[in-house]
PADO-183333 format. One record per residue (C-alpha): residue number from 1; residue in three letters; y, z, x. Coordinates in steps of 0.5 Angstrom, whole numbers, padded with zeros to 4 digits. Layout:
<sites>
tike;pator;py;pz;px
NUM;ALA;Y;Z;X
...
</sites>
This chain:
<sites>
tike;pator;py;pz;px
1;MET;-0147;-0226;0009
2;LEU;-0140;-0226;0012
3;SER;-0142;-0233;0016
4;THR;-0145;-0236;0010
5;GLY;-0139;-0234;0005
6;LYS;-0143;-0229;0001
7;LEU;-0139;-0223;0003
8;ILE;-0131;-0225;0004
9;LEU;-0128;-0221;0009
10;ASN;-0121;-0218;0005
11;ASN;-0126;-0215;0001
12;VAL;-0130;-0212;0005
13;SER;-0125;-0208;0009
14;LYS;-0118;-0209;0009
15;PHE;-0119;-0207;0017
16;ASN;-0122;-0213;0019
17;ARG;-0116;-0217;0018
18;PHE;-0113;-0215;0024
19;VAL;-0119;-0216;0029
20;ASP;-0121;-0222;0032
21;CYS;-0128;-0222;0031
22;ASN;-0132;-0219;0025
23;ILE;-0139;-0221;0027
24;GLY;-0143;-0216;0031
25;ILE;-0142;-0209;0032
26;GLU;-0149;-0208;0037
27;TYR;-0150;-0209;0043
28;ALA;-0156;-0208;0049
29;GLY;-0153;-0208;0057
30;VAL;-0151;-0205;0063
31;GLU;-0146;-0200;0066
32;ALA;-0142;-0201;0073
33;ASN;-0147;-0195;0076
34;GLY;-0154;-0199;0074
35;ARG;-0155;-0194;0067
36;ARG;-0159;-0199;0061
37;VAL;-0154;-0197;0055
38;MET;-0155;-0199;0048
39;GLY;-0149;-0198;0042
40;ILE;-0145;-0199;0036
41;VAL;-0137;-0201;0037
42;ASN;-0133;-0205;0032
43;GLN;-0133;-0212;0032
44;GLN;-0133;-0212;0040
45;CYS;-0140;-0215;0041
46;ILE;-0140;-0222;0042
47;SER;-0137;-0221;0048
48;ASN;-0140;-0220;0055
49;ILE;-0136;-0213;0056
50;LEU;-0134;-0208;0052
51;LEU;-0131;-0201;0052
52;PRO;-0137;-0197;0048
53;ASP;-0136;-0192;0043
54;LYS;-0139;-0185;0046
55;LEU;-0142;-0182;0040
56;LEU;-0146;-0189;0038
57;TYR;-0148;-0190;0045
58;TRP;-0156;-0189;0048
59;THR;-0160;-0189;0054
60;VAL;-0165;-0195;0054
61;PRO;-0172;-0193;0054
62;ASP;-0175;-0194;0061
63;THR;-0181;-0198;0057
64;TRP;-0175;-0203;0054
65;SER;-0173;-0209;0056
66;LEU;-0165;-0210;0054
67;GLU;-0167;-0215;0049
68;ASP;-0173;-0210;0046
69;ALA;-0166;-0205;0046
70;ALA;-0161;-0210;0042
71;THR;-0166;-0211;0037
72;ALA;-0165;-0203;0035
73;PRO;-0159;-0200;0035
74;CYS;-0155;-0203;0027
75;VAL;-0162;-0203;0024
76;TYR;-0165;-0196;0026
77;ALA;-0157;-0192;0026
78;THR;-0158;-0195;0018
79;CYS;-0164;-0193;0017
80;CYS;-0164;-0186;0020
81;PHE;-0156;-0185;0017
82;ALA;-0160;-0187;0010
83;LEU;-0167;-0183;0010
84;TYR;-0165;-0177;0014
85;MET;-0158;-0176;0014
86;ARG;-0158;-0178;0006
87;GLY;-0165;-0179;0003
88;LYS;-0167;-0172;0006
89;VAL;-0174;-0175;0007
90;LYS;-0180;-0171;0007
91;LYS;-0187;-0172;0009
92;GLY;-0192;-0174;0004
93;GLU;-0186;-0177;0000
94;LYS;-0187;-0183;-0004
95;ILE;-0182;-0189;-0001
96;LEU;-0180;-0196;-0003
97;ILE;-0178;-0200;0002
98;HIS;-0176;-0207;0000
99;CYS;-0176;-0213;0005
100;GLY;-0181;-0210;0009
101;THR;-0180;-0216;0015
102;GLY;-0174;-0215;0016
103;GLY;-0170;-0212;0021
104;ILE;-0168;-0206;0017
105;GLY;-0174;-0206;0013
106;GLN;-0179;-0205;0019
107;ALA;-0174;-0199;0022
108;ALA;-0175;-0196;0016
109;ILE;-0182;-0197;0015
110;HIS;-0184;-0195;0022
111;LEU;-0180;-0188;0022
112;ALA;-0182;-0187;0014
113;LEU;-0190;-0188;0017
114;TYR;-0189;-0183;0022
115;GLU;-0186;-0178;0017
116;GLY;-0192;-0178;0014
117;CYS;-0189;-0182;0008
118;GLU;-0193;-0187;0003
119;VAL;-0190;-0193;0004
120;PHE;-0189;-0199;-0002
121;THR;-0186;-0205;0001
122;THR;-0183;-0212;-0002
123;VAL;-0184;-0219;0001
124;GLY;-0182;-0226;0000
125;THR;-0187;-0230;0002
126;PRO;-0195;-0230;0003
127;GLU;-0193;-0230;0011
128;LYS;-0188;-0224;0010
129;ARG;-0194;-0221;0007
130;LYS;-0199;-0223;0012
131;PHE;-0194;-0220;0017
132;ILE;-0194;-0214;0014
133;ARG;-0202;-0213;0014
134;GLU;-0202;-0214;0021
135;THR;-0196;-0210;0024
136;PHE;-0197;-0204;0019
137;PRO;-0205;-0203;0017
138;SER;-0204;-0197;0014
139;ILE;-0201;-0200;0008
140;PRO;-0205;-0203;0003
141;GLU;-0205;-0209;0000
142;ASP;-0204;-0207;-0007
143;HIS;-0198;-0202;-0005
144;ILE;-0194;-0209;-0002
145;GLY;-0190;-0213;-0008
146;HIS;-0185;-0219;-0009
147;SER;-0177;-0218;-0007
148;ARG;-0175;-0225;-0010
149;ASP;-0176;-0222;-0018
150;THR;-0177;-0216;-0021
151;SER;-0185;-0215;-0021
152;PHE;-0185;-0209;-0015
153;GLU;-0183;-0205;-0021
154;GLN;-0190;-0205;-0025
155;MET;-0192;-0205;-0019
156;ILE;-0189;-0198;-0017
157;LEU;-0191;-0196;-0024
158;GLN;-0198;-0197;-0024
159;GLN;-0199;-0194;-0017
160;THR;-0196;-0188;-0018
161;ASN;-0199;-0187;-0025
162;GLY;-0192;-0188;-0028
163;LYS;-0188;-0182;-0025
164;GLY;-0184;-0188;-0019
165;VAL;-0183;-0187;-0012
166;ASP;-0178;-0181;-0008
167;ILE;-0174;-0185;-0005
168;VAL;-0172;-0193;-0006
169;LEU;-0168;-0196;0001
170;ASN;-0166;-0202;-0003
171;SER;-0162;-0209;0000
172;LEU;-0164;-0213;-0006
173;ALA;-0158;-0215;-0011
174;GLU;-0156;-0216;-0019
175;GLU;-0164;-0214;-0024
176;LYS;-0167;-0213;-0018
177;LEU;-0163;-0207;-0016
178;GLN;-0163;-0205;-0023
179;ALA;-0171;-0205;-0023
180;SER;-0171;-0202;-0017
181;ILE;-0167;-0196;-0020
182;ARG;-0172;-0196;-0025
183;CYS;-0177;-0195;-0020
184;LEU;-0174;-0188;-0018
185;ALA;-0178;-0181;-0020
186;GLN;-0175;-0175;-0023
187;GLY;-0170;-0173;-0018
188;GLY;-0170;-0179;-0013
189;ARG;-0166;-0181;-0008
190;PHE;-0163;-0188;-0009
191;LEU;-0161;-0191;-0002
192;GLU;-0157;-0198;-0002
193;ILE;-0155;-0201;0004
194;GLY;-0154;-0208;0000
195;LYS;-0146;-0210;-0001
196;PHE;-0147;-0216;-0006
197;ASP;-0147;-0211;-0011
198;PHE;-0142;-0206;-0009
199;VAL;-0136;-0212;-0007
200;ALA;-0138;-0216;-0013
201;ASN;-0136;-0209;-0018
202;ASN;-0143;-0210;-0021
203;PRO;-0144;-0204;-0027
204;LEU;-0149;-0199;-0026
205;GLY;-0152;-0196;-0032
206;LEU;-0151;-0189;-0032
207;MET;-0159;-0188;-0036
208;ALA;-0162;-0187;-0030
209;PHE;-0158;-0181;-0028
210;LEU;-0162;-0177;-0033
211;LYS;-0167;-0177;-0029
212;GLY;-0162;-0173;-0024
213;ILE;-0163;-0178;-0019
214;ASP;-0158;-0178;-0012
215;PHE;-0154;-0185;-0012
216;TYR;-0151;-0186;-0004
217;GLY;-0148;-0193;-0001
218;VAL;-0150;-0193;0007
219;MET;-0145;-0197;0009
220;VAL;-0145;-0196;0018
221;ASP;-0141;-0199;0019
222;ASN;-0135;-0195;0017
223;LEU;-0138;-0190;0022
224;SER;-0134;-0194;0027
225;VAL;-0127;-0195;0024
226;THR;-0123;-0189;0021
227;TYR;-0120;-0191;0013
228;SER;-0114;-0187;0010
229;GLY;-0115;-0181;0014
230;LYS;-0122;-0181;0014
231;ASP;-0125;-0179;0020
232;TYR;-0133;-0180;0021
233;ALA;-0134;-0176;0028
234;GLY;-0137;-0170;0025
235;ASP;-0143;-0176;0021
236;LYS;-0143;-0179;0028
237;VAL;-0145;-0173;0032
238;VAL;-0150;-0172;0027
239;LEU;-0153;-0179;0028
240;SER;-0153;-0180;0035
241;ASN;-0157;-0174;0036
242;VAL;-0161;-0176;0031
243;ILE;-0163;-0183;0034
244;ARG;-0163;-0179;0041
245;GLU;-0169;-0175;0038
246;LYS;-0173;-0180;0035
247;LEU;-0173;-0185;0041
248;LYS;-0175;-0179;0045
249;CYS;-0181;-0177;0040
250;GLY;-0183;-0185;0041
251;ALA;-0181;-0186;0032
252;ILE;-0176;-0192;0034
253;LYS;-0180;-0197;0036
254;PRO;-0177;-0205;0038
255;LEU;-0177;-0210;0033
256;THR;-0180;-0217;0033
257;ARG;-0174;-0223;0034
258;LYS;-0173;-0229;0034
259;VAL;-0168;-0230;0040
260;PHE;-0163;-0236;0041
261;LYS;-0159;-0238;0047
262;LYS;-0152;-0237;0048
263;ASP;-0150;-0244;0045
264;GLU;-0154;-0243;0039
265;VAL;-0150;-0239;0035
266;GLU;-0149;-0244;0028
267;THR;-0157;-0245;0029
268;ALA;-0158;-0237;0029
269;PHE;-0154;-0237;0023
270;ARG;-0157;-0242;0020
271;TYR;-0163;-0240;0021
272;MET;-0163;-0233;0018
273;ALA;-0159;-0236;0012
274;ALA;-0165;-0239;0010
275;GLY;-0169;-0232;0009
276;LYS;-0175;-0235;0014
277;HIS;-0174;-0230;0019
278;ILE;-0179;-0224;0020
279;GLY;-0174;-0218;0024
280;LYS;-0168;-0219;0027
281;VAL;-0164;-0226;0029
282;LYS;-0161;-0225;0036
283;ASN;-0157;-0230;0041
284;ASN;-0156;-0228;0049
285;PHE;-0150;-0228;0052
286;ILE;-0150;-0227;0059
287;ALA;-0144;-0225;0064
288;ILE;-0142;-0229;0070
289;TYR;-0140;-0224;0074
290;ASN;-0144;-0217;0077
291;ILE;-0146;-0214;0070
292;LEU;-0152;-0218;0066
293;PHE;-0150;-0216;0058
294;LYS;-0155;-0218;0053
295;PHE;-0152;-0217;0046
296;CYS;-0155;-0218;0039
297;LEU;-0152;-0222;0033
298;LEU;-0152;-0219;0026
</sites>
């Protein structure tokens, strides 16, 4: 959204004004000792060398390629922070995951299905609906709604007998955000990962809170910096341990992606902005010396 101008840099974070490059917070690569690693670090990842954040830093599973690993850090950090640390997801709960074919959507579906949740999702095209049915066959056709209008609200109410879902992982904006809030059941948790409504300072109706819902703004990129003296080290330690646990048990899986060469950055951004991609959009950057790094652009 920064690359297309939909988000204004100074509105997102005052800290970002002093950073040379504000795009790219995840990486996968090889340490000098040969160990393959992946992680998150604040705005240093369009590069072939970086200094890692030791609290947001994981060993790449033996069965993964570096390209696999480059799809994982940011989306799974976002989903683990949202679902486990804020949403307190539990087995058997109903969860609505918007834009299920996107990177965060796929990651969230993998985790929710692993935890034994009943998953609802939304997509924008027939091709993306087909992808969900083929990739996640346990999600029935009547649990897949449309992400480009508010018709998913009726789907949720029909499929839950008017009760709604326990958790909404939301990336939609404006009237679709409002409809998503109305999809929550009594005592539900709303996990907002989009930035558009925050930056636009759009109003949020209070009537939904009569159902005793919780509303969380989930901004994983905040973990890599310090704001007004607030230290996120405690959250980072918990998040790092959650991701390490989910990697060990196999809940975290590599994502579908479209890969562009290092000299196709503009093409990659335009492709992603068109909204046609499934999973992650990735550029490869290769060092010309002894250490090979492959970095994933956000």
